[in-house]
C-alpha positions in Angstrom: 0.0 0.0 0.0 1.2 3.5 -0.8 2.1 5.8 2.0 -0.3 8.8 2.2 0.5 12.0 3.9 -1.8 15.0 3.8 1.1 17.4 3.9 2.7 15.9 0.7 1.5 18.7 -1.5 2.8 21.4 -3.8 2.9 25.0 -2.6 3.4 23.8 1.0 4.2 27.4 2.0 0.5 28.3 1.6 -1.7 28.3 4.7 -4.4 25.6 4.5 -6.4 23.5 7.0 -4.5 20.5 8.0 -6.2 17.2 7.1 -5.6 14.0 9.1 -3.5 11.3 7.3 -5.2 8.2 6.1 -6.7 6.1 7.5 -8.8 8.8 9.0 -11.6 8.6 11.5 -13.1 12.1 10.9 -13.4 14.3 7.8 -14.1 11.2 5.7 -15.0 11.5 2.0 -16.8 8.8 0.2 -17.3 9.1 -3.5 -19.9 7.5 -5.8 -18.7 5.2 -8.5 -20.7 3.9 -11.4 -24.4 4.8 -11.6 -25.0 8.3 -13.1 -22.0 7.9 -15.3 -19.6 5.2 -16.5 -16.8 4.5 -14.1 -14.1 2.0 -14.8 -10.6 1.0 -13.8 -8.7 3.7 -15.8 -11.0 6.5 -14.8 -10.7 5.5 -11.1 -6.9 5.3 -11.5 -6.8 8.8 -12.7 -8.8 10.0 -9.7 -6.6 8.2 -7.3 -3.3 9.4 -8.9 -4.4 13.0 -8.8 -6.4 13.2 -5.6 -6.3 9.8 -3.9 -5.1 11.3 -0.6 -8.7 12.7 -0.1 -10.7 9.6 -1.0 -11.5 7.4 2.0 -14.1 5.1 0.4 -15.9 4.5 -2.8 -19.5 3.4 -3.2 -21.1 1.5 -6.0 -24.6 2.8 -6.3 -27.7 1.0 -7.6 -26.1 -2.4 -7.6 -24.0 -1.5 -10.6 -21.3 -4.0 -9.6 -23.7 -6.9 -9.9 -23.7 -6.9 -13.7 -20.1 -5.9 -14.2 -17.4 -8.5 -15.1 -16.3 -9.8 -11.7 -12.6 -9.7 -12.7 -13.0 -6.0 -13.6 -14.6 -5.4 -10.2 -11.7 -7.1 -8.5 -9.2 -5.0 -10.4 -11.1 -1.9 -9.1 -11.2 -3.1 -5.5 -7.5 -4.0 -5.6 -6.6 -0.6 -7.0 -8.6 1.0 -4.2 -6.9 -1.0 -1.5 -3.5 -0.1 -3.0 -4.4 3.6 -2.4 -5.9 3.1 1.1 -9.5 3.3 -0.1 -12.3 1.1 1.2 -15.0 -0.2 -1.2 -18.7 -0.1 -0.3 -21.6 -1.9 -1.9 -24.1 0.9 -1.7 -27.6 0.1 -0.5 -28.3 -2.7 -3.0 -29.0 -5.2 -0.2 -32.6 -4.0 0.1 -33.1 -5.6 -3.3 -31.6 -8.8 -2.1 -33.4 -8.9 1.3 -36.7 -9.6 -0.6 -35.4 -13.0 -1.5 -34.7 -14.1 2.1 -31.8 -14.7 4.5 -30.1 -17.3 2.4 -29.8 -14.9 -0.5 -28.5 -12.2 1.8 -25.8 -14.4 3.1 -24.8 -15.5 -0.4 -24.7 -11.8 -1.4 -22.5 -11.0 1.6 -20.1 -13.9 0.7 -19.8 -12.8 -2.9 -19.2 -9.2 -2.2 -16.4 -10.2 0.2 -14.9 -12.4 -2.5 -14.9 -9.4 -4.9 -12.9 -7.4 -2.4 -15.5 -5.2 -0.8 -14.9 -3.9 2.7 -18.3 -2.2 3.6 -21.8 -3.5 3.1 -24.3 -0.6 3.2 -27.7 -1.6 4.6 -30.4 0.6 3.2 -34.1 0.2 3.4 -35.4 3.3 1.6 -37.8 1.3 -0.5 -38.8 -1.4 1.9 -40.1 -1.6 5.5 -37.9 -3.7 7.8 -38.2 -4.1 11.6 -35.3 -2.7 13.6 -34.4 -6.2 14.9 -34.1 -7.5 11.4 -31.7 -4.6 10.5 -29.7 -5.8 13.5 -29.6 -9.3 12.2 -28.3 -8.1 8.9 -25.6 -6.1 10.7 -24.6 -9.2 12.6 -24.4 -11.3 9.5 -22.2 -8.7 7.8 -19.9 -8.6 10.7 -19.7 -12.3 11.0 -18.3 -12.3 7.5 -15.5 -9.9 8.5 -17.0 -6.9 6.7 -18.1 -3.5 8.0 -21.8 -2.9 8.3 -23.0 0.6 7.3 -26.7 1.2 7.8 -28.3 4.0 5.9 -31.0 5.9 7.8 -33.4 8.5 6.6 -36.6 10.2 7.5 -38.2 9.9 4.0 -39.8 6.6 3.0 -39.3 5.7 -0.6 -35.9 7.5 -0.7 -33.5 6.5 -3.5 -33.6 5.9 -7.2 -34.3 9.6 -8.1 -37.9 9.5 -6.9 -39.5 12.8 -7.6 -40.4 15.3 -4.9 -44.1 14.7 -5.5 -43.6 11.0 -5.2 -41.8 11.3 -2.0 -44.4 13.7 -0.5 -47.1 11.1 -1.2 -45.1 8.6 0.9 -44.8 10.8 4.0 -41.9 11.1 6.4 -40.6 9.1 9.5 -40.3 10.5 13.0 -36.8 11.8 13.5 -36.6 10.6 17.1 -37.4 7.0 16.0 -34.6 7.2 13.3 -32.1 8.5 15.9 -32.9 5.7 18.3 -32.4 3.2 15.4 -29.0 4.7 14.7 -28.0 4.3 18.4 -29.1 0.7 18.4 -27.1 0.0 15.2 -24.0 1.5 16.6 -24.4 -0.5 19.7 -24.7 -3.6 17.5 -21.3 -2.7 16.0 -22.1 -0.7 12.9 -19.1 0.9 11.3 -20.8 4.3 10.7 -24.3 5.6 10.0 -25.1 7.0 6.6 -27.8 9.7 6.7 -30.0 9.8 3.5 -30.4 13.2 2.0 -34.0 12.9 0.8 -36.4 14.8 2.9 -33.6 16.7 4.5 -31.6 18.6 1.8 -32.9 16.8 -1.2 -36.5 17.1 -2.5 -37.2 19.2 0.6 -38.3 22.8 0.5 -37.2 24.4 2.7 -34.3 22.2 3.9 -35.0 20.5 7.2 -31.8 21.7 8.8 -32.9 20.7 12.3 -32.7 17.0 11.4 -28.9 16.8 11.0 -28.5 18.8 14.1 -30.6 16.3 16.1 -28.6 13.4 14.8 -25.3 15.1 15.6 -26.3 16.1 19.0 -27.6 12.7 20.0 -25.4 10.3 18.0 -22.1 12.2 17.5 -20.6 13.8 14.5 -17.9 11.1 14.2 -20.5 8.3 13.9 -22.3 9.8 11.0 -21.8 10.3 7.3 -24.1 12.7 5.4 -25.2 12.2 1.8 -24.4 15.6 0.1 -24.2 15.0 -3.6 -24.7 18.7 -4.4 -22.2 21.5 -3.9 -24.6 23.7 -2.0 -25.3 20.9 0.4 -21.7 19.9 1.2 -20.8 23.6 1.5 -23.6 24.0 4.1 -22.4 21.0 6.1 -18.8 22.3 6.2 -19.9 25.8 7.0 -22.1 24.6 9.9 -20.2 21.6 11.2 -16.6 22.1 10.2 -14.1 20.2 8.1 -14.4 17.0 10.2 -17.9 16.2 9.0 -18.1 13.0 7.0 -19.6 13.4 3.6 -20.7 11.3 0.6 -20.4 13.1 -2.8 -20.3 12.2 -6.4 -16.8 11.5 -7.8 -17.0 14.6 -9.9 -17.2 16.8 -6.8 -14.2 15.4 -4.9 -11.8 18.2 -5.7 -14.3 20.9 -5.1 -15.1 19.4 -1.7 -11.5 19.1 -0.7 -10.9 22.8 -1.7 -13.7 23.7 0.8 -12.2 21.4 3.5 -8.8 22.9 3.2 -10.2 26.4 3.2 -8.4 27.4 0.0 -11.3 28.2 -2.3 -15.1 28.4 -2.4 -18.1 30.7 -2.8 -18.4 34.0 -1.1 -20.4 32.2 1.6 -17.3 30.3 2.8 -14.4 32.3 1.4 -11.9 32.7 4.2 -14.3 31.3 6.8 -13.4 27.6 6.9 -10.7 27.0 9.5 -9.2 24.5 11.8 -6.9 24.8 14.9 -4.3 22.1 14.6 
């Protein structure tokens, strides 16, 4: 594995916010791989060679990896590991869950064989009792993988459902979602992903009180926020600092890191993003 140091940069005489070296526990950046655009080995290699210091994990959305050549998937996961990057399945398990526990265990075994590190456990489209979520977490951990539940307040989240479609589904009580997050962490979950729908996506106005409630009761370090829009990740950094964990599209990696380091941004954050290290 390559040795990654956040201070190995050009123009090191310029003042910038110091970022922890990898492996980090705060200020994590997860990027989205194939889904909205093609994403292969060579494209990923370019990203890692130019800005790999700032990628902590990569997420295959929408089950895209399930119809890719498995040898190509292994090449991508090996490349990621060589650059200190973890690989996440995305929330595809909610598709698999419908076929029963045996299918889930086979799925977990196969993603491990492909070199994945993290199994995201999402239930945006299905209703699953909290105890069943915990059973899935246990099965993921028994396989030696990291369980990453995705929690939201909007039922039907995911898959680019329209705002009107989401409004017809209604929202979940935030307090109940927070208690779920606590139980999943107690069960050994690696981190909790907070779904953006109903909070900063397809929500007018944004429900800014929801992230605050999660952070106050669960802890900033235990959460990762979906923020696949520059206005959204700018808001999170401006309000919660550079150590907030964020999930963005791969095309937004460099812009996000400029914000974290405090070297560029809109007039809303220009010269305002700082650290004391």
